[in-house]
VODO-882935 format. One record per residue (C-alpha): x, y, z; residue number from 1. Coordinates in nm, 4 decimals. Example, Ala and Ser with C-alpha at 12.3 -4.5 7.8 and 13.67 -1.06 7.14 Angstrom:
! VODO-882935
ATOM        X        Y        Z pos
ATOM   1.2300  -0.4500   0.7800   1
ATOM   1.3670  -0.1060   0.7140   2
This chain:
! VODO-882935
ATOM        X        Y        Z pos
ATOM   7.3606   4.4067   8.9435   1
ATOM   7.2914   4.7135   8.7423   2
ATOM   7.1564   5.0040   8.9111   3
ATOM   6.8793   5.0596   8.6795   4
ATOM   6.7789   4.6958   8.6750   5
ATOM   6.8032   4.6977   9.0536   6
ATOM   6.5713   4.9507   9.0800   7
ATOM   6.2840   4.8225   8.8365   8
ATOM   6.2546   4.4880   9.0419   9
ATOM   6.2522   4.7137   9.3167  10
ATOM   5.9545   4.9274   9.1944  11
ATOM   5.7571   4.6451   9.0679  12
ATOM   5.8260   4.3746   9.2454  13
ATOM   5.9057   4.4970   9.6090  14
ATOM   5.6776   4.7688   9.6564  15
ATOM   5.3785   4.6142   9.5468  16
ATOM   5.4281   4.3635   9.8344  17
ATOM   5.3821   4.6788  10.0610  18
ATOM   5.1133   4.8544   9.8956  19
ATOM   4.8876   4.7858  10.1859  20
ATOM   5.1042   4.8466  10.4283  21
ATOM   5.3625   5.1545  10.5085  22
ATOM   5.6349   5.2141  10.2400  23
ATOM   5.9381   5.0839  10.3125  24
ATOM   6.2299   5.2839  10.1695  25
ATOM   6.4957   5.0560  10.1794  26
ATOM   6.5073   4.6552  10.1469  27
ATOM   6.7336   4.3577  10.2776  28
ATOM   6.9788   4.1916  10.0166  29
ATOM   6.7479   3.8510  10.1239  30
ATOM   6.4364   4.0942   9.9985  31
ATOM   6.6355   4.1800   9.6508  32
ATOM   6.7246   3.8274   9.5947  33
ATOM   6.4536   3.6642   9.6543  34
ATOM   6.2964   3.9480   9.3666  35
ATOM   6.5375   3.8942   9.1147  36
ATOM   6.4770   3.5129   9.0957  37
ATOM   6.1249   3.5757   9.1371  38
ATOM   6.1374   3.7986   8.8362  39
ATOM   6.3484   3.5263   8.6541  40
ATOM   6.1164   3.2266   8.6829  41
ATOM   5.8437   3.4586   8.5952  42
ATOM   6.0290   3.6249   8.2826  43
ATOM   6.1468   3.2212   8.1717  44
ATOM   5.7450   3.1096   8.2345  45
ATOM   5.6450   3.4028   7.9845  46
ATOM   5.9369   3.3375   7.7141  47
ATOM   5.8502   2.9606   7.7646  48
ATOM   5.4480   3.0450   7.6757  49
ATOM   5.5125   3.2495   7.4067  50
ATOM   5.7129   2.9732   7.2259  51
ATOM   5.4349   2.7306   7.3034  52
ATOM   5.2153   2.9326   7.1602  53
ATOM   5.4016   3.0261   6.8580  54
ATOM   5.4864   2.6875   6.7636  55
ATOM   5.1508   2.5654   6.8618  56
ATOM   5.0157   2.8533   6.5630  57
ATOM   5.2504   2.7316   6.2780  58
ATOM   5.1379   2.3594   6.3419  59
ATOM   4.7472   2.4907   6.3642  60
ATOM   4.7787   2.6565   6.0074  61
ATOM   4.9710   2.3854   5.8685  62
ATOM   4.6840   2.1564   5.9530  63
ATOM   4.4550   2.3816   5.8290  64
ATOM   4.6256   2.5275   5.4801  65
ATOM   4.8192   2.2020   5.4132  66
ATOM   4.5239   1.9483   5.4412  67
ATOM   4.2002   2.0812   5.5459  68
ATOM   4.1498   2.3646   5.3799  69
ATOM   4.2305   2.2105   5.0407  70
ATOM   4.0171   1.9495   5.0854  71
ATOM   3.6898   2.1131   5.2243  72
ATOM   3.7227   1.9043   5.5787  73
ATOM   3.6377   2.0717   5.8797  74
ATOM   3.6796   2.0036   6.2242  75
ATOM   3.4711   2.0838   6.5686  76
ATOM   3.4245   2.3713   6.7690  77
ATOM   3.4676   2.7369   6.6543  78
ATOM   3.7405   2.6249   6.4437  79
ATOM   3.5039   2.3875   6.2577  80
ATOM   3.2363   2.6805   6.2382  81
ATOM   3.4738   2.8937   6.0950  82
ATOM   3.5710   2.6464   5.8016  83
ATOM   3.2591   2.6028   5.7368  84
ATOM   3.1434   2.9561   5.6831  85
ATOM   3.4605   3.0115   5.4707  86
ATOM   3.3202   2.7382   5.2477  87
ATOM   2.9696   2.8147   5.2180  88
ATOM   3.0206   3.2162   5.1958  89
ATOM   3.3693   3.1977   4.9812  90
ATOM   3.5412   3.4365   5.2450  91
ATOM   3.8899   3.4057   5.3972  92
ATOM   3.8809   3.1287   5.6800  93
ATOM   4.1633   3.3745   5.8944  94
ATOM   3.8555   3.6366   5.8603  95
ATOM   3.6316   3.4286   6.0267  96
ATOM   3.8651   3.2571   6.2702  97
ATOM   3.8790   3.5993   6.4467  98
ATOM   3.5058   3.6826   6.3677  99
ATOM   3.3803   3.3509   6.5495 100
ATOM   3.5982   3.3685   6.8420 101
ATOM   3.5317   3.7302   6.9472 102
ATOM   3.2354   3.6437   7.1733 103
ATOM   3.4503   3.3354   7.3479 104
ATOM   3.7287   3.5690   7.4050 105
ATOM   3.4766   3.8133   7.5983 106
ATOM   3.3129   3.5325   7.7970 107
ATOM   3.6614   3.4272   7.8682 108
ATOM   3.7522   3.7797   8.0281 109
ATOM   3.4457   3.7431   8.2142 110
ATOM   3.5050   3.3603   8.3111 111
ATOM   3.8227   3.2954   8.3410 112
ATOM   4.1095   3.5680   8.3773 113
ATOM   4.2188   3.8903   8.1895 114
ATOM   4.5241   3.7150   8.1457 115
ATOM   4.3939   3.4353   7.9780 116
ATOM   4.1856   3.6487   7.7540 117
ATOM   4.4862   3.8632   7.6303 118
ATOM   4.7101   3.5506   7.5602 119
ATOM   4.3793   3.3809   7.3672 120
ATOM   4.3209   3.6837   7.1889 121
ATOM   4.7230   3.6951   7.0432 122
ATOM   4.6908   3.3426   6.9951 123
ATOM   4.3908   3.3339   6.7544 124
ATOM   4.5296   3.6874   6.5559 125
ATOM   4.8657   3.4982   6.4985 126
ATOM   4.6883   3.2050   6.4028 127
ATOM   4.4854   3.4851   6.1395 128
ATOM   4.7541   3.6536   6.0536 129
ATOM   4.9918   3.3324   5.9743 130
ATOM   4.6967   3.2033   5.7701 131
ATOM   4.6779   3.5448   5.5856 132
ATOM   5.0667   3.5568   5.5164 133
ATOM   5.2261   3.2077   5.5045 134
ATOM   5.1743   2.9631   5.2449 135
ATOM   5.1748   2.6051   5.3151 136
ATOM   5.2168   2.3608   5.0039 137
ATOM   4.9367   2.1044   4.9810 138
ATOM   5.0358   1.7740   5.1167 139
ATOM   4.8199   1.5121   5.0047 140
ATOM   4.4327   1.4343   4.8646 141
ATOM   4.4193   1.1118   5.0409 142
ATOM   4.0797   1.1794   5.2465 143
ATOM   4.1976   0.9356   5.5079 144
ATOM   4.5306   1.0900   5.5142 145
ATOM   4.4249   1.4333   5.5248 146
ATOM   4.1159   1.3150   5.8085 147
ATOM   4.3932   1.2065   6.0591 148
ATOM   4.7204   1.4047   5.9744 149
ATOM   4.5170   1.7329   5.9583 150
ATOM   4.3651   1.6362   6.2768 151
ATOM   4.7118   1.5643   6.4064 152
ATOM   4.8254   1.8798   6.3415 153
ATOM   4.5675   2.1085   6.4252 154
ATOM   4.4752   1.9716   6.7493 155
ATOM   4.8548   1.9778   6.8042 156
ATOM   4.8578   2.3389   6.8164 157
ATOM   4.5412   2.3771   6.9760 158
ATOM   4.7131   2.1772   7.2820 159
ATOM   5.0569   2.3863   7.2194 160
ATOM   4.8668   2.6840   7.3000 161
ATOM   4.6930   2.5248   7.5602 162
ATOM   4.9945   2.4434   7.7433 163
ATOM   5.1262   2.8444   7.6539 164
ATOM   4.8245   2.9582   7.9007 165
ATOM   4.5923   3.0539   7.5631 166
ATOM   4.3565   2.8810   7.3122 167
ATOM   4.3389   2.8567   6.9210 168
ATOM   3.9520   2.7651   6.9784 169
ATOM   3.7623   2.9187   7.2433 170
ATOM   3.4609   2.6606   7.2871 171
ATOM   3.5855   2.5248   7.5579 172
ATOM   3.5220   2.8831   7.7305 173
ATOM   3.1654   2.8434   7.6290 174
ATOM   3.1681   2.4672   7.7767 175
ATOM   3.2958   2.5911   8.0600 176
ATOM   3.0577   2.8806   8.1523 177
ATOM   2.7628   2.7119   8.0096 178
ATOM   2.8859   2.4072   8.2390 179
ATOM   2.9202   2.5778   8.6039 180
ATOM   2.5610   2.7602   8.4419 181
ATOM   2.3542   2.4179   8.3871 182
ATOM   2.5145   2.2044   8.6475 183
ATOM   2.6461   1.9511   8.3279 184
ATOM   3.0065   1.8560   8.2318 185
ATOM   3.2542   2.0223   8.0090 186
ATOM   3.2683   1.7054   7.7914 187
ATOM   2.8983   1.6906   7.7777 188
ATOM   2.8405   2.0776   7.6123 189
ATOM   3.1848   2.0339   7.3668 190
ATOM   2.9909   1.7010   7.2514 191
ATOM   2.6441   1.8535   7.1906 192
ATOM   2.8216   2.1264   7.0138 193
ATOM   3.0263   1.9729   6.8159 194
ATOM   2.6647   1.7082   6.6754 195
ATOM   2.5218   2.0474   6.6013 196
ATOM   2.8140   2.1627   6.3710 197
ATOM   2.8728   1.7881   6.2085 198
ATOM   2.5284   1.7954   6.1397 199
ATOM   2.5040   2.1088   5.9584 200
ATOM   2.8152   1.9881   5.7533 201
ATOM   2.6336   1.7050   5.6374 202
ATOM   2.3064   1.9236   5.5451 203
ATOM   2.5108   2.2167   5.3850 204
ATOM   2.8038   1.9975   5.2469 205
ATOM   2.7727   1.5819   5.2037 206
ATOM   2.7395   1.2773   5.4954 207
ATOM   3.0974   1.2270   5.3626 208
ATOM   3.2496   1.5199   5.3965 209
ATOM   3.0985   1.5231   5.7790 210
ATOM   3.2059   1.1740   5.8343 211
ATOM   3.5510   1.2609   5.7594 212
ATOM   3.5352   1.5581   5.9810 213
ATOM   3.4308   1.3490   6.2615 214
ATOM   3.7607   1.1452   6.2204 215
ATOM   3.9447   1.5072   6.2275 216
ATOM   3.7913   1.6123   6.5156 217
ATOM   3.8903   1.2745   6.6920 218
ATOM   4.2433   1.2354   6.5606 219
ATOM   4.2321   1.6241   6.6664 220
ATOM   4.0688   1.5711   7.0343 221
ATOM   4.3159   1.2857   7.1054 222
ATOM   4.6036   1.4394   6.9751 223
ATOM   4.5058   1.7818   7.1787 224
ATOM   4.4608   1.5398   7.5117 225
ATOM   4.8267   1.3960   7.4357 226
ATOM   4.9931   1.7304   7.4707 227
ATOM   4.8062   1.8218   7.7454 228
ATOM   4.8400   1.5227   7.9761 229
ATOM   5.1947   1.4597   7.8395 230
ATOM   5.3732   1.1628   7.7158 231
ATOM   5.3100   0.9537   8.0648 232
ATOM   4.9727   0.9499   8.1823 233
ATOM   4.9753   0.9589   8.5887 234
ATOM   4.7087   0.7678   8.8227 235
ATOM   4.6693   0.8726   9.1688 236
ATOM   4.6295   0.5967   9.4360 237
ATOM   4.4312   0.5416   9.7608 238
ATOM   4.5234   0.2746   9.9897 239
ATOM   4.3711   0.1809  10.3346 240
ATOM   4.5716  -0.0951  10.4589 241
ATOM   4.6105  -0.2416  10.8530 242
ATOM   4.9630  -0.2405  10.6968 243
ATOM   5.0164   0.0894  10.5613 244
ATOM   5.3775   0.1132  10.6966 245
ATOM   5.4744  -0.1727  10.4938 246
ATOM   5.2853  -0.0310  10.2036 247
ATOM   5.4685   0.3163  10.2161 248
ATOM   5.8196   0.1467  10.2872 249
ATOM   5.7003  -0.0542   9.9606 250
ATOM   5.6135   0.2541   9.7306 251
ATOM   5.9081   0.4303   9.8407 252
ATOM   6.1814   0.1374   9.8416 253
ATOM   6.0869  -0.0792   9.5374 254
ATOM   5.8932   0.1783   9.3098 255
ATOM   6.0841   0.4803   9.3554 256
ATOM   5.7647   0.7176   9.4038 257
ATOM   5.6702   0.9803   9.6772 258
ATOM   5.4126   0.9245   9.9585 259
ATOM   5.1344   1.0954  10.1466 260
ATOM   5.0262   0.9460  10.4447 261
ATOM   4.7359   1.0404  10.5681 262
ATOM   4.5394   0.9817  10.9497 263
ATOM   4.1804   0.8779  10.9178 264
ATOM   3.9459   0.6423  10.9732 265
ATOM   3.7908   0.3077  10.8452 266
ATOM   3.4577   0.1493  10.9205 267
ATOM   3.2603  -0.1761  10.8860 268
ATOM   3.0215  -0.4024  10.9761 269
ATOM   2.6136  -0.3186  11.0455 270
ATOM   2.7176  -0.1441  11.3504 271
ATOM   2.9828   0.1317  11.2047 272
ATOM   3.2695   0.0420  11.4370 273
ATOM   3.5328   0.2162  11.3591 274
ATOM   3.9203   0.2411  11.3965 275
ATOM   4.2131   0.4698  11.3096 276
ATOM   4.4821   0.3842  11.0646 277
ATOM   4.6815   0.5018  10.8208 278
ATOM   4.6017   0.5600  10.4526 279
ATOM   4.8292   0.6298  10.1902 280
ATOM   4.8225   0.7987   9.8237 281
ATOM   5.0895   0.8202   9.6082 282
ATOM   5.0497   0.8849   9.2277 283
ATOM   5.2251   0.6489   8.9819 284
ATOM   5.1864   0.5921   8.5294 285
ATOM   4.9494   0.3828   8.4220 286
ATOM   5.2536   0.1276   8.3298 287
ATOM   5.3463   0.1060   8.6947 288
ATOM   4.9892   0.0118   8.8303 289
ATOM   5.0232  -0.3477   8.7681 290
ATOM   5.3678  -0.3989   8.9560 291
ATOM   5.2070  -0.1534   9.2405 292
ATOM   4.9195  -0.4025   9.2696 293
ATOM   5.1087  -0.6925   9.2607 294
ATOM   5.3638  -0.5714   9.5476 295
ATOM   5.0199  -0.4892   9.7720 296
ATOM   4.8808  -0.8410   9.7357 297
ATOM   5.2022  -0.9465   9.8649 298
ATOM   5.1814  -0.7250  10.1639 299
ATOM   4.8153  -0.7024  10.1891 300
ATOM   4.5689  -0.8934   9.9874 301
ATOM   4.2759  -0.7249  10.1596 302
ATOM   4.3679  -0.3643  10.1020 303
ATOM   4.1214  -0.1135   9.9601 304
ATOM   4.2725   0.0065   9.7086 305
ATOM   4.1058   0.3011   9.4950 306
ATOM   4.2246   0.4779   9.1747 307
ATOM   4.1958   0.8135   8.9769 308
ATOM   4.3055   0.9385   8.6632 309
ATOM   4.5208   1.2432   8.6708 310
ATOM   4.5182   1.4970   8.4126 311
ATOM   4.8331   1.6777   8.5052 312
ATOM   5.0810   1.7198   8.7751 313
ATOM   5.3162   1.9601   8.9084 314
ATOM   5.5907   1.9706   9.1615 315
ATOM   5.6746   1.6867   9.3920 316
ATOM   5.8474   1.3492   9.3762 317
ATOM   5.6233   1.2859   9.0502 318
ATOM   5.9677   1.1932   8.8702 319
ATOM   6.1136   0.8703   8.9314 320
ATOM   6.4433   0.8853   9.1686 321
ATOM   6.7050   0.6542   9.0755 322
ATOM   6.7136   0.3342   9.3024 323
ATOM   7.0312   0.2089   9.4442 324
C-alpha cells in the first residue's frame, strides 16, 4: 500500500472511530486492512450511485424531449408541474424543473438526510443541464405511443436515480412529510397531488391532453416500481405449523431457499389455550408461491400461512442456491 494512501485511510477512517476516546498513535495491520476494505466498498457504492443517477438523467431527458415536450403531454408530480408551467408561460422546462424542486429539496434536507439532499440536488441540476444542452430527436407524434414510451423512459430515469440515492422528482419528499404530519399513507398523498395536477391540465390545456397525460403517469409509475423493486418481486411467507421442522427442511431442500425460525406461541379456543411452537419465515418469488403452498399442504394441510409483499431485499440467502 502506498504510504500516502495509507495515511489518508488512517486519518479519515481509523481516527474517526476513536474520536470519542483517547487518540491512538498506531494501528494494527488488521485495523488498517479492515479500513481499506471499508473504504473500497464505500468508493464502489458511490461510483455505482453516480452511474445510476447519470443513466437516469439521460433516460428522463430522452423521455421528455423526444416524446412529452413536442406533444405537450405532462406527467404527475413535480415534473408534471414543471411541464405544465413551461407550457403556460413559454419558458424552457429545465428552468421550472429546478425552481419547482427547490422547496422539496429543502424539505428533504430536514425530513430525510443531508446526503440525500445533496444527491437529489445534483441529479435535478444534472437533468436541467442535459435538457438545456443535449438535443434528442423527436421519435413519434402518435399520442398513444408518446404517452406509453414517454412515461416509460421518464419512469425509468426517476427509478434509476432513486436506485442511486437521489430523486429527479421531489414530490415523494412532500408526501413523506405530509404522511408523517397527518397520519396518512404516502400513496394517498401522491394520488391527491396528481389529481390536482391533472385537473389543472384538463382546465388549462384540454381534457384529451389530461387523459393522455394520465396514461403517461401510469406508464411512468409502473416502470419506476419495476426499476426499484427489480425483475423479481419477493414475497415474505410466515408459516405456523406443528410440523415446522419438516416444513423448514422442505424449504431448504426442495425450494433451495433460506429460512428463519422464531420461537413463539400459538393459541386457540374460547379460553385462549396456548402452547409453544416454531414459526418459520422465508422469502420467495411470486413464481414459487404455488409450489410452496403445494409442498406445505402435503406436510400440513392445516398450517397457518401469512404472505406479505416485499418491496426490496438485501443480504441473506435471497438468491436461490443450486440444488444437488
